[in-house]
PLY file of the C-alpha trace (Angstrom):
ply
format ascii 1.0
element vertex 718
property float x
property float y
property float z
element edge 717
property int vertex1
property int vertex2
end_header
59.03 112.17 32.63
59.76 114.00 35.69
57.40 112.23 37.77
58.96 108.86 36.58
62.43 110.28 37.50
61.07 111.45 40.88
59.64 107.99 41.56
62.85 106.38 40.40
64.82 108.70 42.76
62.49 107.97 45.72
62.90 104.15 45.12
66.72 104.46 44.95
66.71 106.66 48.05
64.74 104.15 49.94
67.07 101.32 48.85
70.04 103.49 50.14
68.28 104.00 53.47
67.50 100.45 53.85
71.05 99.37 53.11
72.37 101.92 55.61
70.07 100.65 58.29
71.04 97.00 57.75
74.77 98.03 57.73
74.31 100.04 60.94
72.51 97.12 62.68
75.29 94.63 61.43
77.98 96.95 62.82
76.21 97.53 66.26
76.02 93.48 66.38
79.48 92.97 65.31
80.87 95.42 67.80
79.51 93.37 70.71
80.64 89.93 69.52
84.05 89.70 71.32
82.47 90.39 74.66
79.74 87.82 73.98
82.10 85.20 72.68
84.33 85.74 75.79
81.25 85.23 78.04
80.06 82.10 76.05
83.44 80.47 76.60
82.48 79.82 80.21
79.86 77.44 79.16
79.62 74.44 81.56
81.78 76.00 84.38
81.19 77.50 87.71
81.71 81.23 87.43
81.54 84.43 89.45
79.96 87.37 87.77
79.46 91.05 88.81
77.42 93.61 87.03
74.46 95.92 86.92
70.84 94.65 86.84
69.24 96.01 83.55
65.83 94.37 83.75
62.93 93.71 85.97
62.61 90.25 87.63
60.13 87.42 86.79
59.57 84.01 88.13
60.46 81.08 85.76
58.86 77.75 85.61
61.80 76.42 87.66
60.83 78.56 90.56
64.02 80.82 90.18
63.75 84.70 89.88
65.29 85.46 86.52
66.79 88.93 85.44
69.29 90.30 83.01
72.66 91.73 84.07
75.31 93.78 82.17
78.30 92.06 83.36
81.46 94.08 84.17
83.44 91.13 85.64
83.42 87.38 84.90
85.70 84.45 85.80
86.29 81.60 88.11
85.19 82.17 91.71
87.68 84.52 93.32
89.45 85.24 90.06
87.11 87.74 88.31
88.45 89.44 85.23
86.90 92.49 83.32
84.27 91.59 80.84
81.36 93.17 79.08
78.28 91.23 78.05
74.54 90.66 78.88
73.97 87.65 81.06
70.80 86.16 82.32
70.87 84.99 86.01
68.42 82.85 88.02
68.53 83.46 91.71
66.46 82.31 94.62
63.32 84.43 94.86
64.21 85.55 98.38
67.25 87.42 96.82
65.38 89.85 94.63
67.42 92.64 93.15
66.26 96.14 91.95
67.12 97.47 88.55
70.43 99.45 88.69
71.86 97.46 91.61
75.39 96.21 91.21
75.30 92.47 92.17
77.69 89.45 92.41
76.59 85.89 91.80
78.22 82.49 91.67
76.84 79.44 89.91
76.94 77.18 86.91
77.09 78.89 83.56
75.40 77.84 80.30
75.94 79.18 76.99
72.90 80.38 75.02
71.98 80.13 71.39
73.64 82.73 69.07
70.26 84.69 68.46
69.48 85.23 72.01
70.08 88.54 73.81
71.92 87.13 76.77
75.21 85.57 75.95
75.27 83.33 79.10
72.99 82.03 81.64
74.13 81.64 85.30
71.99 79.42 87.69
73.31 81.16 90.75
74.00 79.29 93.94
74.94 82.46 95.89
74.02 85.91 95.16
74.55 89.25 96.87
74.22 93.15 96.37
77.43 95.05 96.06
75.77 98.50 95.59
72.16 98.88 96.08
70.18 100.85 93.38
70.32 104.53 93.82
68.62 107.81 92.55
65.47 107.51 90.56
65.90 103.80 90.26
65.76 103.44 94.02
62.77 105.84 94.31
60.87 103.75 91.59
61.77 100.45 93.29
60.32 101.82 96.47
57.17 103.03 94.94
56.74 99.72 93.23
57.33 97.57 96.42
54.77 99.75 98.30
52.20 99.24 95.62
52.81 95.47 95.34
52.58 95.10 99.10
49.30 97.17 99.13
47.93 94.78 96.19
48.80 91.78 98.02
46.33 92.56 100.86
43.36 92.75 98.37
41.42 89.29 97.47
41.92 87.05 94.56
41.26 87.19 91.59
42.87 90.29 90.78
45.20 90.89 93.55
48.22 89.17 91.77
47.15 90.55 88.50
47.06 94.29 89.53
50.70 94.89 89.79
51.29 93.43 86.36
48.69 95.73 84.84
49.91 98.83 86.61
53.59 98.41 86.92
54.55 95.38 84.93
55.52 93.12 87.96
54.25 89.70 87.18
55.74 87.96 90.15
52.49 87.64 92.04
50.27 86.35 89.08
49.34 82.82 89.80
50.63 80.27 87.42
47.18 79.16 86.45
46.14 82.63 85.82
49.24 83.28 83.76
48.36 80.14 81.63
44.79 81.31 81.09
45.90 84.82 80.19
48.09 83.35 77.54
45.16 80.88 76.26
42.74 83.79 76.19
45.17 86.13 74.21
45.44 88.51 77.28
49.14 87.87 78.21
50.03 91.37 76.71
48.33 92.88 79.72
50.19 91.05 82.33
53.40 92.71 81.61
54.49 96.18 80.44
53.76 95.97 76.67
52.67 98.26 73.91
49.13 98.18 75.30
50.00 99.59 78.62
52.21 102.37 77.21
49.38 103.18 74.70
46.86 103.60 77.51
49.32 105.92 79.33
49.89 108.09 76.19
46.33 108.26 75.34
45.36 109.21 79.09
47.95 111.89 79.14
47.00 113.23 75.74
43.40 113.35 76.77
43.96 114.96 80.10
46.19 117.55 78.70
43.51 118.46 76.09
40.96 118.56 78.88
43.08 121.30 80.51
43.08 123.28 77.42
46.49 122.40 76.29
47.25 122.95 72.46
48.52 120.06 70.13
52.09 120.64 70.84
51.73 120.87 74.57
49.53 117.71 74.48
52.29 115.84 72.59
54.99 117.04 75.01
52.88 116.07 78.01
52.29 112.70 76.76
55.88 112.15 76.05
56.85 113.16 79.52
54.25 111.01 81.15
55.43 108.09 79.13
58.96 108.66 80.08
58.04 108.75 83.79
56.08 105.53 83.39
58.97 103.86 81.81
61.28 104.76 84.78
58.50 103.58 87.15
58.18 100.12 85.71
62.06 99.72 84.85
63.59 100.97 81.65
64.79 97.61 80.42
65.04 97.08 76.72
61.73 95.38 76.21
59.95 98.25 78.06
61.81 100.91 76.11
60.89 99.06 72.80
57.15 98.82 73.92
57.26 102.53 74.92
58.65 103.68 71.49
56.25 101.66 69.51
53.30 102.62 71.58
54.34 106.26 71.66
54.75 106.64 67.82
51.58 104.64 67.20
49.29 106.45 69.44
50.63 109.95 68.64
50.10 109.34 64.95
46.68 108.28 65.44
45.78 111.01 67.92
47.28 113.60 65.57
45.24 112.12 62.72
48.31 111.30 60.46
48.39 107.41 60.06
50.45 107.68 56.94
53.26 109.76 58.69
53.01 107.24 61.52
54.03 104.38 59.29
57.22 106.23 58.49
57.89 107.05 62.12
57.23 103.46 63.07
59.85 102.27 60.59
62.31 104.73 61.74
61.80 103.96 65.37
62.18 100.22 64.68
65.41 100.78 62.90
66.71 102.97 65.60
65.86 100.33 68.23
67.70 97.70 66.23
70.73 99.81 65.89
70.70 100.34 69.71
70.00 96.72 70.46
70.49 94.39 67.51
69.57 91.22 69.58
65.89 92.34 69.82
65.51 91.27 66.22
65.47 87.78 67.21
62.88 88.22 69.97
59.14 87.53 69.35
58.19 90.53 71.35
59.95 93.00 69.05
58.26 91.42 66.01
54.87 91.41 67.65
55.28 95.15 68.84
56.10 96.20 65.38
53.33 94.23 63.77
50.62 95.42 66.37
51.78 99.01 66.05
51.71 98.85 62.24
48.21 97.26 62.46
46.95 100.10 64.64
48.14 102.73 62.32
47.33 101.26 58.87
44.73 98.56 59.24
42.57 99.70 62.25
41.18 102.81 60.40
40.20 100.99 57.41
38.44 98.26 59.67
36.65 100.97 61.55
35.21 102.20 58.30
34.24 98.75 57.14
32.55 97.71 60.36
30.91 101.12 60.62
28.60 99.87 57.96
26.89 97.52 60.39
27.29 99.12 63.62
27.70 102.48 65.48
31.09 104.09 64.97
32.32 103.79 68.69
31.61 100.16 68.75
33.24 99.70 65.36
36.35 101.34 66.54
36.33 99.15 69.80
36.14 95.99 67.77
38.56 97.33 65.19
41.55 97.77 67.28
41.85 94.29 68.85
40.77 92.77 65.51
43.57 94.56 63.57
46.22 93.51 66.04
44.94 89.81 66.01
45.00 89.69 62.27
48.51 90.94 61.92
50.02 89.32 64.94
48.58 85.94 64.40
51.04 84.83 61.65
54.00 86.03 63.70
52.69 83.96 66.65
52.39 80.87 64.48
56.22 81.10 63.85
57.12 80.23 67.29
54.03 79.16 69.46
52.20 76.02 69.14
48.84 77.61 70.28
46.61 80.05 68.58
44.11 81.58 70.83
40.64 81.14 69.31
38.93 83.37 71.92
41.48 86.07 71.88
39.17 88.74 70.09
36.27 88.09 72.46
38.60 88.09 75.54
40.14 91.43 74.49
36.81 93.00 73.75
35.58 92.03 77.24
38.66 93.12 78.86
39.19 96.24 76.85
37.15 98.57 79.09
38.75 97.31 82.32
42.37 97.40 81.17
43.03 101.25 81.06
40.89 101.88 84.38
43.07 99.24 86.01
46.30 100.61 84.62
45.50 104.35 85.15
44.03 103.84 88.69
46.84 101.68 89.69
49.33 104.10 88.58
47.71 106.80 90.57
47.92 104.51 93.73
51.62 104.30 93.08
51.99 107.98 93.10
49.76 108.29 96.05
51.94 106.16 98.32
53.08 109.03 100.60
49.35 109.38 101.54
48.51 105.67 102.60
44.62 106.32 102.95
44.43 107.64 99.42
46.74 105.01 98.12
44.60 102.28 99.73
41.49 103.76 98.21
42.89 103.96 94.68
44.47 100.37 94.88
41.05 99.08 96.13
39.27 100.89 93.29
41.82 99.41 90.69
41.17 95.80 91.91
37.77 95.64 90.44
38.87 95.88 86.88
41.80 93.71 87.46
39.41 91.17 88.95
37.16 91.46 85.79
40.19 90.91 83.45
41.29 87.93 85.55
37.76 86.29 85.49
37.45 87.09 81.75
40.85 85.33 81.30
39.61 82.08 83.43
36.07 81.78 81.90
37.33 82.22 78.23
40.30 80.05 78.51
38.17 77.29 79.68
35.58 77.55 76.70
35.69 74.53 74.46
38.41 74.85 71.67
39.76 77.99 73.30
43.01 77.30 71.46
44.07 75.65 68.43
47.41 73.53 68.56
49.57 73.95 65.53
53.02 73.01 64.61
55.04 76.31 64.66
56.80 77.20 61.61
56.55 78.88 58.23
53.66 76.67 56.90
51.56 77.43 59.91
52.33 81.19 59.65
51.50 81.04 56.00
48.08 79.30 56.62
47.24 81.85 59.46
48.36 84.71 57.32
45.96 83.52 54.44
42.98 83.37 56.72
43.84 86.72 58.36
44.12 88.23 54.95
40.71 86.67 53.84
39.12 88.11 56.91
40.62 91.54 56.54
39.32 91.59 52.90
35.86 90.80 54.04
35.88 93.42 56.86
37.63 96.25 54.98
35.50 98.68 53.03
38.02 99.34 50.34
37.48 95.97 48.71
33.87 96.29 47.89
34.55 97.02 44.25
37.05 94.16 43.74
34.61 91.36 43.40
37.26 88.65 42.45
39.27 89.40 45.73
36.28 89.30 47.94
34.92 86.12 46.27
38.42 84.47 46.78
38.44 85.64 50.42
34.93 84.33 50.91
35.90 80.96 49.50
38.95 80.77 51.82
36.77 81.51 54.85
34.33 79.02 53.72
36.61 76.20 53.38
38.27 77.13 56.76
34.86 77.33 58.49
33.83 73.95 56.87
37.13 72.27 58.13
36.89 73.84 61.53
33.37 72.72 61.79
34.41 69.14 60.97
37.33 69.31 63.47
35.00 70.58 66.34
32.53 67.66 65.60
35.21 64.95 65.25
37.13 66.30 68.29
34.06 66.94 70.35
30.72 64.97 70.13
32.21 62.35 67.80
35.62 62.37 69.23
35.53 58.79 70.65
33.97 57.46 67.40
37.39 58.20 65.71
39.32 55.62 67.77
39.19 51.84 67.90
37.53 50.40 70.96
39.80 47.32 71.84
42.72 49.28 73.23
44.23 48.73 76.73
47.29 50.93 76.55
47.53 54.31 74.81
50.37 56.90 74.20
48.86 60.19 73.73
50.63 62.66 71.05
51.19 65.46 73.34
54.66 66.56 72.05
57.94 66.14 73.98
56.58 64.57 77.08
54.74 61.46 78.46
51.04 60.93 78.91
50.10 57.22 78.76
46.72 55.51 79.57
45.91 52.11 80.79
42.29 50.81 80.46
40.83 47.62 82.15
37.10 47.05 82.42
36.25 50.72 82.14
38.84 51.69 84.86
41.44 54.29 83.68
45.05 54.95 85.00
46.95 57.95 83.58
50.93 57.97 83.67
52.00 61.66 83.56
50.16 64.49 81.87
52.49 65.97 79.18
53.59 69.55 79.11
50.34 71.23 78.12
46.73 70.80 79.07
45.03 70.93 75.70
46.79 68.10 73.92
46.03 65.89 76.83
42.45 67.17 76.91
42.24 66.42 73.02
43.61 62.88 73.71
41.13 62.05 76.46
38.10 63.40 74.34
39.33 61.23 71.62
39.36 58.14 73.65
36.05 58.90 75.42
37.62 59.36 79.05
35.93 61.53 81.51
37.57 60.28 84.64
40.99 59.14 85.74
40.81 56.51 88.43
44.56 56.52 89.07
47.03 59.28 88.08
50.64 58.54 88.45
53.16 61.44 88.38
56.38 59.83 87.92
58.29 62.89 88.66
57.70 66.74 88.46
59.45 67.97 85.31
57.20 70.12 83.20
57.01 67.58 80.31
55.48 65.07 82.82
53.04 67.39 84.83
52.44 70.39 82.70
48.97 69.16 81.80
47.53 68.46 85.06
44.98 71.35 84.59
43.24 69.21 81.98
42.16 66.52 84.66
41.72 68.77 87.56
38.68 67.69 89.71
38.42 64.42 87.64
40.95 62.16 89.41
40.30 59.62 92.09
43.71 58.75 93.60
47.30 59.91 92.80
50.67 58.24 93.25
53.68 60.80 92.70
57.46 60.63 92.88
59.41 62.81 95.40
58.78 66.43 95.28
61.71 68.93 95.18
59.96 72.35 95.40
57.06 74.19 96.83
55.44 74.31 93.43
55.36 70.54 93.46
53.39 70.45 96.73
51.20 73.33 95.46
50.20 71.22 92.64
49.36 68.16 94.62
47.39 70.23 96.93
45.35 71.62 93.89
44.65 68.10 92.95
43.66 67.11 96.40
41.30 70.10 96.66
39.67 68.62 93.45
38.80 65.53 95.30
41.85 63.25 94.61
43.57 61.13 97.16
47.32 61.89 97.27
49.96 59.48 98.19
53.84 59.18 97.57
54.76 56.18 95.45
57.33 53.62 96.77
58.55 50.37 95.65
56.31 47.57 96.72
52.80 49.26 96.52
50.32 47.26 94.61
46.80 47.70 93.64
44.11 46.77 90.98
42.69 48.51 87.98
39.76 46.64 86.65
40.91 43.18 85.95
44.43 44.25 85.84
46.90 44.62 88.68
49.65 47.24 89.25
52.86 47.57 91.25
55.35 50.10 91.79
58.98 48.83 91.23
60.91 52.27 91.81
61.85 54.37 93.65
62.96 52.67 96.95
61.47 54.04 100.14
63.72 56.85 101.60
66.40 56.26 98.72
69.21 58.82 99.03
70.94 57.40 95.84
69.57 60.35 93.72
68.07 63.64 94.17
64.28 64.34 93.24
63.97 64.11 89.52
64.61 61.83 86.61
66.28 59.00 88.53
63.72 58.81 91.06
60.84 58.42 88.54
58.09 56.11 89.45
58.28 52.84 87.62
55.12 51.03 87.17
54.39 47.48 86.06
51.00 46.59 84.89
49.42 43.50 83.71
46.67 40.90 83.88
43.09 40.58 82.62
42.89 42.37 79.30
46.17 44.45 79.65
49.36 42.88 78.32
52.20 42.82 80.75
53.87 46.29 80.50
56.61 48.36 82.15
56.69 52.04 82.22
60.24 53.36 82.86
59.71 57.11 83.39
62.80 59.22 82.85
65.48 56.82 84.38
68.94 57.14 83.22
71.20 54.18 82.68
72.56 54.29 86.24
68.94 54.36 87.55
67.98 51.55 85.31
70.75 49.38 86.51
69.75 49.99 90.24
66.21 49.18 89.26
67.02 45.92 87.70
69.14 44.91 90.87
66.48 45.76 93.42
63.43 44.90 91.61
64.72 41.60 90.29
62.83 41.99 87.03
62.49 38.84 84.99
60.54 37.45 81.96
59.25 38.89 78.91
57.26 42.21 78.62
54.81 42.80 76.10
55.12 46.48 76.14
57.86 48.75 77.45
57.65 52.52 77.70
61.26 53.52 76.91
62.88 55.68 79.54
63.44 59.42 78.98
61.85 59.60 75.63
64.70 57.50 74.01
67.70 59.56 75.23
71.22 58.08 74.78
71.60 57.46 78.42
70.17 54.12 78.54
71.35 50.56 79.83
71.14 48.21 76.83
71.32 45.15 79.03
68.02 46.17 80.81
66.08 46.08 77.63
67.80 42.82 76.44
66.54 41.25 79.65
62.91 42.80 79.37
62.62 41.07 75.74
59.89 43.63 74.79
57.53 42.82 72.04
56.61 46.53 71.70
58.72 49.61 72.64
56.88 52.88 72.92
58.57 56.13 72.48
56.74 59.25 73.88
58.46 61.98 72.05
57.83 65.40 70.30
58.41 66.19 66.56
61.81 67.61 65.70
62.56 68.20 69.45
65.61 70.01 70.67
67.07 66.88 72.43
67.48 64.71 69.37
65.19 62.21 70.87
64.95 59.31 70.27
68.54 58.85 69.75
69.83 56.52 66.92
71.84 54.38 69.50
68.67 53.65 71.44
66.69 52.76 68.52
69.35 50.36 67.47
69.52 48.84 70.93
65.68 48.25 70.91
65.79 46.90 67.43
68.54 44.38 68.37
66.07 42.95 70.91
63.41 42.38 68.34
60.98 44.90 69.54
58.42 46.58 67.46
59.30 50.29 67.77
56.36 52.74 67.98
56.79 56.52 68.17
54.39 59.36 68.83
56.39 61.80 66.72
56.10 59.81 63.61
52.96 57.84 64.11
50.81 60.10 66.41
48.65 58.49 69.14
49.55 54.83 69.66
47.12 52.18 70.82
47.86 48.73 72.10
45.31 45.94 72.84
45.25 42.30 73.54
42.83 39.96 71.92
42.84 36.14 72.42
46.49 36.41 73.54
47.87 38.51 70.64
48.67 41.99 70.62
46.89 44.45 68.51
48.49 47.78 67.36
46.87 50.91 66.01
48.55 54.16 65.13
47.07 57.67 64.29
49.26 58.56 61.30
50.39 55.36 59.63
50.09 51.63 60.22
52.71 49.93 62.45
0 1
1 2
2 3
3 4
4 5
5 6
6 7
7 8
8 9
9 10
10 11
11 12
12 13
13 14
14 15
15 16
16 17
17 18
18 19
19 20
20 21
21 22
22 23
23 24
24 25
25 26
26 27
27 28
28 29
29 30
30 31
31 32
32 33
33 34
34 35
35 36
36 37
37 38
38 39
39 40
40 41
41 42
42 43
43 44
44 45
45 46
46 47
47 48
48 49
49 50
50 51
51 52
52 53
53 54
54 55
55 56
56 57
57 58
58 59
59 60
60 61
61 62
62 63
63 64
64 65
65 66
66 67
67 68
68 69
69 70
70 71
71 72
72 73
73 74
74 75
75 76
76 77
77 78
78 79
79 80
80 81
81 82
82 83
83 84
84 85
85 86
86 87
87 88
88 89
89 90
90 91
91 92
92 93
93 94
94 95
95 96
96 97
97 98
98 99
99 100
100 101
101 102
102 103
103 104
104 105
105 106
106 107
107 108
108 109
109 110
110 111
111 112
112 113
113 114
114 115
115 116
116 117
117 118
118 119
119 120
120 121
121 122
122 123
123 124
124 125
125 126
126 127
127 128
128 129
129 130
130 131
131 132
132 133
133 134
134 135
135 136
136 137
137 138
138 139
139 140
140 141
141 142
142 143
143 144
144 145
145 146
146 147
147 148
148 149
149 150
150 151
151 152
152 153
153 154
154 155
155 156
156 157
157 158
158 159
159 160
160 161
161 162
162 163
163 164
164 165
165 166
166 167
167 168
168 169
169 170
170 171
171 172
172 173
173 174
174 175
175 176
176 177
177 178
178 179
179 180
180 181
181 182
182 183
183 184
184 185
185 186
186 187
187 188
188 189
189 190
190 191
191 192
192 193
193 194
194 195
195 196
196 197
197 198
198 199
199 200
200 201
201 202
202 203
203 204
204 205
205 206
206 207
207 208
208 209
209 210
210 211
211 212
212 213
213 214
214 215
215 216
216 217
217 218
218 219
219 220
220 221
221 222
222 223
223 224
224 225
225 226
226 227
227 228
228 229
229 230
230 231
231 232
232 233
233 234
234 235
235 236
236 237
237 238
238 239
239 240
240 241
241 242
242 243
243 244
244 245
245 246
246 247
247 248
248 249
249 250
250 251
251 252
252 253
253 254
254 255
255 256
256 257
257 258
258 259
259 260
260 261
261 262
262 263
263 264
264 265
265 266
266 267
267 268
268 269
269 270
270 271
271 272
272 273
273 274
274 275
275 276
276 277
277 278
278 279
279 280
280 281
281 282
282 283
283 284
284 285
285 286
286 287
287 288
288 289
289 290
290 291
291 292
292 293
293 294
294 295
295 296
296 297
297 298
298 299
299 300
300 301
301 302
302 303
303 304
304 305
305 306
306 307
307 308
308 309
309 310
310 311
311 312
312 313
313 314
314 315
315 316
316 317
317 318
318 319
319 320
320 321
321 322
322 323
323 324
324 325
325 326
326 327
327 328
328 329
329 330
330 331
331 332
332 333
333 334
334 335
335 336
336 337
337 338
338 339
339 340
340 341
341 342
342 343
343 344
344 345
345 346
346 347
347 348
348 349
349 350
350 351
351 352
352 353
353 354
354 355
355 356
356 357
357 358
358 359
359 360
360 361
361 362
362 363
363 364
364 365
365 366
366 367
367 368
368 369
369 370
370 371
371 372
372 373
373 374
374 375
375 376
376 377
377 378
378 379
379 380
380 381
381 382
382 383
383 384
384 385
385 386
386 387
387 388
388 389
389 390
390 391
391 392
392 393
393 394
394 395
395 396
396 397
397 398
398 399
399 400
400 401
401 402
402 403
403 404
404 405
405 406
406 407
407 408
408 409
409 410
410 411
411 412
412 413
413 414
414 415
415 416
416 417
417 418
418 419
419 420
420 421
421 422
422 423
423 424
424 425
425 426
426 427
427 428
428 429
429 430
430 431
431 432
432 433
433 434
434 435
435 436
436 437
437 438
438 439
439 440
440 441
441 442
442 443
443 444
444 445
445 446
446 447
447 448
448 449
449 450
450 451
451 452
452 453
453 454
454 455
455 456
456 457
457 458
458 459
459 460
460 461
461 462
462 463
463 464
464 465
465 466
466 467
467 468
468 469
469 470
470 471
471 472
472 473
473 474
474 475
475 476
476 477
477 478
478 479
479 480
480 481
481 482
482 483
483 484
484 485
485 486
486 487
487 488
488 489
489 490
490 491
491 492
492 493
493 494
494 495
495 496
496 497
497 498
498 499
499 500
500 501
501 502
502 503
503 504
504 505
505 506
506 507
507 508
508 509
509 510
510 511
511 512
512 513
513 514
514 515
515 516
516 517
517 518
518 519
519 520
520 521
521 522
522 523
523 524
524 525
525 526
526 527
527 528
528 529
529 530
530 531
531 532
532 533
533 534
534 535
535 536
536 537
537 538
538 539
539 540
540 541
541 542
542 543
543 544
544 545
545 546
546 547
547 548
548 549
549 550
550 551
551 552
552 553
553 554
554 555
555 556
556 557
557 558
558 559
559 560
560 561
561 562
562 563
563 564
564 565
565 566
566 567
567 568
568 569
569 570
570 571
571 572
572 573
573 574
574 575
575 576
576 577
577 578
578 579
579 580
580 581
581 582
582 583
583 584
584 585
585 586
586 587
587 588
588 589
589 590
590 591
591 592
592 593
593 594
594 595
595 596
596 597
597 598
598 599
599 600
600 601
601 602
602 603
603 604
604 605
605 606
606 607
607 608
608 609
609 610
610 611
611 612
612 613
613 614
614 615
615 616
616 617
617 618
618 619
619 620
620 621
621 622
622 623
623 624
624 625
625 626
626 627
627 628
628 629
629 630
630 631
631 632
632 633
633 634
634 635
635 636
636 637
637 638
638 639
639 640
640 641
641 642
642 643
643 644
644 645
645 646
646 647
647 648
648 649
649 650
650 651
651 652
652 653
653 654
654 655
655 656
656 657
657 658
658 659
659 660
660 661
661 662
662 663
663 664
664 665
665 666
666 667
667 668
668 669
669 670
670 671
671 672
672 673
673 674
674 675
675 676
676 677
677 678
678 679
679 680
680 681
681 682
682 683
683 684
684 685
685 686
686 687
687 688
688 689
689 690
690 691
691 692
692 693
693 694
694 695
695 696
696 697
697 698
698 699
699 700
700 701
701 702
702 703
703 704
704 705
705 706
706 707
707 708
708 709
709 710
710 711
711 712
712 713
713 714
714 715
715 716
716 717
């Protein structure tokens, strides 16, 4: 009876603690709401903001340098009032700020979603430092800058990655390598994560033990070294979170008390959320807790299970990344479209190099006062960094390196089921539970069978799954454009979509190995993000006006792959097999619009086996009206690719004049923009056009046979 009473009391105490934790986190969140709401009220206006930089900087896909600022003043330019809220600012890369600096920025403000940590985003047009960083922050900034400059003198691959491995500065990581790191499941190494912090804790613990220190002194030494590492790499919320999680995990493992570690981890997670409730909505926090829990609770059991078939050190080396992968997989499936299929292999290959690059890189930072020693250490750290970079590049380019899934609860449940089945098979404790092991084996057998069928159907037999009579194809690549035109074996591709893998899958399914003509209508990510899938396989390129250096670099990479690159202007003409094409927009040297949507390349194609077609890029209603006035479009078009994924900003008269038989909408499922809009669908329906949508019908194919259009859809008949 006493034992039952004790268990009941323990459960009641646990419930009380959980409710207290929830209440504390809620109170912390509510206390910051007035300041956040005040900041969000400036949505859509030009503001001036002053405050202290609280995070490191990273380059965004828009080319801006992004960081977080805790504002102390916010208002109209020249009329700043007291305020208190976290704000994310995007500035010119030349205006880099250090952590701890007091800054002032002016720019257009945009409110964020309620769950985001920053209450407001400011796209800064001007930025200045009011008070530079001082004290320990200034010293850390100088040390980091010296190390980054030293690393930049080393060759690629590895030079850009080394600052990320050692001090968490990812600004020098090339965009291609960053994508490869993500695909290969190594992105946690390119910024300060739990992995970096765990390496530091483990190294300090081991070194203190090597010097004869006792257990208590080793723990104290590891904690002090971790604190110094956090200061060096900037003590922003994500770094502190990673440090706490890694510190708790590593110490519980090093002290041989994983059961106590679970409680310490839970307590640390609650404490972090009380201090910063907005971390609860970030994937990074969930992944940190999940990975730390996996290392504490699952890795030892996996090590024992794998130890049945291999030496213990090898079993431990495999168990650690496997445990993290199994537990983090379902979390990743909640918010990411890609699941890395090579993550385990890539992490095993990179595992020996990561701690070497991190530790030697840190020593190079600390040796900055002695340049010769710092140079030697940086050069020594370059080799493992180059190994990791090459590992990411090679594994990311393996066939089926990643699996594309629709993010959400169903995908997370499916990944969790497969992860649980793998865990049951590998963990030693389930050997006596035959029913569970048989069930897990059955799940894996079904998954392997389906996966094998997918590999065959999307690989060697990919082209057998598509009809052969098509001449126009709209690839299902999510929210973006990727349209193909085929005539007598010659291929044109209009835009590449946002990601390489969906485009590569579409090309495989249609049996396409080479692109004769690539048209990049403009340089928004949803139109050019997938160019890597066709690198080195393009004959000639027509492109819209460039706006940034990144656009020029992309074109240069394509040119280096053998493509002939030319800007597109109205009046250009050419042939594609038996068909002919001509550019209708933009006008040469047009200054009516800035580079972007309204200067999208508009292409007309027709003749031979290709029905007369018009591809409108992302033109707005105003751009469409100017197109109609300057190009003098007349006559009926068989196929029209609707502008801007069917946004509401359309000129209904243009579509009425085009008289399309088929209207193609290239659009992503449940996209954030609400595309295609109901009014646009109604406008096209009014013209009598047959509407085809990639979000509902998958890949769309149009052919011409004996003067009649033929339509195929991947998911349902038109």
